[in-house]
C-alpha positions as CSV (number, residue, x, y, z in Angstrom):
1,M,87.7,108.8,128.1
2,Q,90.6,110.9,129.2
3,L,91.5,111.7,125.6
4,A,93.4,114.9,126.5
5,E,95.7,113.0,128.9
6,D,96.2,110.3,126.3
7,L,97.1,112.8,123.6
8,Q,99.6,114.5,125.9
9,W,101.2,111.1,126.6
10,A,101.4,110.5,122.9
11,V,103.0,113.9,122.3
12,E,105.6,113.4,125.1
13,N,106.4,109.9,123.8
14,E,106.7,110.8,120.1
15,V,103.8,108.6,119.0
16,V,103.1,108.8,115.3
17,I,99.4,108.5,114.3
18,K,98.2,107.8,110.8
19,I,94.8,107.4,109.3
20,I,95.0,104.7,106.6
21,K,92.6,102.9,104.4
22,D,92.6,99.1,103.9
23,G,90.1,98.3,101.2
24,S,86.9,99.9,102.3
25,V,88.0,100.2,106.0
26,F,89.6,103.2,107.6
27,L,92.0,102.5,110.4
28,V,93.8,104.6,113.1
29,H,97.4,103.3,113.0
30,A,99.7,104.4,115.8
31,Y,103.3,103.5,116.5
32,R,106.1,104.3,118.8
33,G,109.4,102.7,117.7
34,R,108.5,99.1,116.9
35,I,105.4,99.0,119.1
36,S,102.3,99.6,117.0
37,A,98.5,99.3,117.1
38,Q,95.7,99.9,114.7
39,Y,91.9,100.0,115.2
40,A,89.1,100.3,112.6
41,V,86.9,103.3,112.4
42,D,83.1,102.8,112.1
43,L,82.0,105.5,109.7
44,D,78.4,105.1,110.9
45,D,79.4,106.1,114.5
46,S,80.4,109.7,115.1
47,T,82.4,108.7,118.2
48,S,84.3,105.8,116.5
49,L,87.3,107.9,115.4
50,A,88.0,109.1,119.0
51,G,87.5,105.6,120.3
52,A,89.9,104.1,117.8
53,L,92.4,106.8,118.6
54,W,92.0,106.2,122.3
55,A,92.4,102.4,121.9
56,A,95.5,102.7,119.8
57,I,97.2,105.1,122.2
58,H,96.3,102.8,125.2
59,S,97.7,99.8,123.3
60,L,101.0,101.6,122.9
61,K,101.0,102.6,126.6
62,D,100.3,99.1,127.6
63,G,102.9,97.6,125.3
64,T,105.5,100.1,126.5
65,E,104.7,99.2,130.1
66,Y,104.9,95.5,129.4
67,H,108.3,95.8,127.9
68,R,109.5,98.0,130.7
69,L,108.4,95.4,133.3
70,H,109.1,92.1,131.5
71,G,111.8,92.8,129.0
72,F,111.4,92.2,125.4
73,T,109.5,89.7,123.4
74,P,111.8,87.2,121.7
75,G,112.1,87.9,118.0
76,L,111.2,91.6,118.2
77,D,114.7,92.8,118.9
78,I,113.6,96.2,120.2
79,D,116.2,98.8,121.2
80,P,115.4,99.9,124.7
81,S,116.0,103.6,123.7
82,E,113.1,103.2,121.3
83,I,110.6,102.8,124.1
84,G,112.0,105.3,126.5
85,M,114.2,103.0,128.6
């Protein structure tokens, strides 16, 4: 994992990251404008939090790139300024 680079991208792109609990499951929830992602944390795995954080950031990066290349998904009504365009 290149977590330091991913965290830097998150800082530069004003990503908000929250740790939330849904029932008995902890989740990493990340969002940037209306693009969001969340991944579960396995409390029995000491690397799971970093993995969930990495996956959430990469989902946001991929979603941002998709919208940059292909436009916006019908029904989402995303303001281009929200994703850095």
